N, C-alpha and C positions, 0 to 999 in steps of 0.2 A: 658569255655575256658581252655584248658589243661595247658597252661602257660600264663603269663601276658605280654610277649614280643609281640609287634605289628609288623606286616609286614612292611618292608621298603626296598628300593633298597639296595642291598649288603648283605641282610640277607638270611638265609637258611630256607626253609620249609622242614619239616620232616613228611612224611606220618605216620598216625597212624598205629599200627602194623597189623591190620586186614582189611585194605582198600580193598574194593571189586573191584575197578576199576583196571584191570590188567596193564593199562598204568602207574599207579603210585604206584604199590605194592612195599613197602619198599623203597620208593624213597627219595632222598635228592635233593632239587631244589634250585639253586642259583637264587634269584630274581634280574633281571637286570633292571627292571623298576617296580615301584609301585606308583600309584597316584589315585586320585579320579575317574579317567576314566577307570582304569583297571590295569592289572599286566601282566608282561612277565617274564619268567624264563626258565632255562634249567636243565634237570635232569642230575645230575653229576655221577650217579652210574648205568647207564644202557648202557653198551657199546654194539655196534652191531657187525656185521660180516665184516664190510667194513673198509678198510684203506683209508686214504686220497688219496693215489695214484690211488685207484680204482675209485674215483669220480672226481678228478681233474687231467686230463690227462697230463698236462704239469708239474706236480709235480712227476717226474720220480721215485724217491725213498723215497717219504714221507711215512714213516711207522706209522704215527700218527693214532691211533684208532679213529673211529668216533662213537660218542655216540648218543643215541636216546634222543633228547632234549625234546620231547613231541609230542603229537598227532596232533598238529596244524602245517600246512605248511610243511608237510613231504617231499615236493619236493624242499626244501630250505636248504642251509647249512649256519651255523652261527659259530662264534668263540668268545672265551674270551681269554685273555692273561695277562701275568704279565711282559711284556717287552716293556714298553713305551719308554725306553731309546733306543731301537733298532727300534721300529715301528714308533715312533713319531706320533701316531694316536690311536684313540679309546676313548670311553667315560668311564671315571673312575666311577666305581660303589662302590668303597671303598677298603681300605686295599691294595692298589697297584694292584688291579684287574681291567682290562679294558674290555669293551664290544665292539667287532667289531674293525674296523680300516681299513686302506688301504690294501685291499687284494692283490694287485699287489706287494706292498712292502713285505708283508708276504711271498708271493711265492718266491721272490728273496732271502729272508732270509732262507727259508727252503731249496731251491735248492743249496745254497752256504754253507749249514751246519752252518749258523750263529745264529740259534735259536734252542734251545733244545726242545725235545718233551714235557718235563714237564713245558715248559713256555707257552704253548698254548693248548687249548682244543677245539675240533670241535664237532658240533652237527648237526644232521639232524632233522629238525622240532624244535618246541618249545612248551612250555606250556604257555597257555594264559587264562586270566580271564577277563570277562567284569566288568563294573562298579559295585562295591559292592559284586561281586561273591566270591572273595577270602576271604574277611572279613566274609561273611556268612559261608563259609566252615570251617573257623577257629573256629567260634562260635559253629559250629556243631561238633567240635572236630575231624575233618578229618585231620587237620594239626597242628603241633606244630611249633613254630618259634624260631630260634636260632640267636643270634647276634654274634656268633662265626663263622666267615667266613675267617679264616686265609688262605693265599695262599697255604700253604702246604697241607691243607685239601682239598681245591678246586682242586688243580692240582695233588693230590695224585693218585696212581694207584691201591690201594686196594679197588676196588668197592664192593667186597663182605662184607667188614667190615665197610664201610663208614656209612651206616644207623645206625648201632649199636653204633659206636664210637661217632657220633654226638648226639645221644640220651643220652649217658652216660655223655657227656660234658654239657648237659643242666643243670643238678644238680643231687645230689645224690638221690633225690626222684623219678627220672625217670630211674635210673639204672636198676631196675627190668624189665622195659618195653623192654629193649634191649634183654632180654632173652626169650621173648614170642616166641612160635613156629610160623612158617608161617601159619600153619593150626591149628586153635584153638581146633579142635577135637582131636589133638594129646596131648593136655595139660592134 
């Protein structure tokens, strides 16, 4: 195992530098659920070409970027937020970050400009693992786990740097990994 931190709801998964699966290349995933029966999470640093107003027609001017959450259920939309005080709904996954909530309330907040874009993040699809699958992948060094899931990291907008920054935050012994080239043949 690359590091000794165990997966848990609210923690981050960081893909190893040369992961072959293009869905997860240099990905940072927020785990929104982790138990003995499986895991669910969302890729935080793969934004798509769609804005929320392109997908939800009654959100007239919602300029929120929609991220690729993962290869499962790509016909579904999901969200996380850090605005329980405004939403009054959602499942807390840690550090003031909430998964889901009342979508109708969220639409009202967006249309009335009562919630900022950096308070909510939207995803098409999700990442999912069956019972024991994620733990096995971690043991095979496909993922590193970080317990640093500060809202400013989760809701930040610098997707290009997120993977590198999260690795550097693991500990000094991982800092060199952040500089590995995307293609190992370029090394």
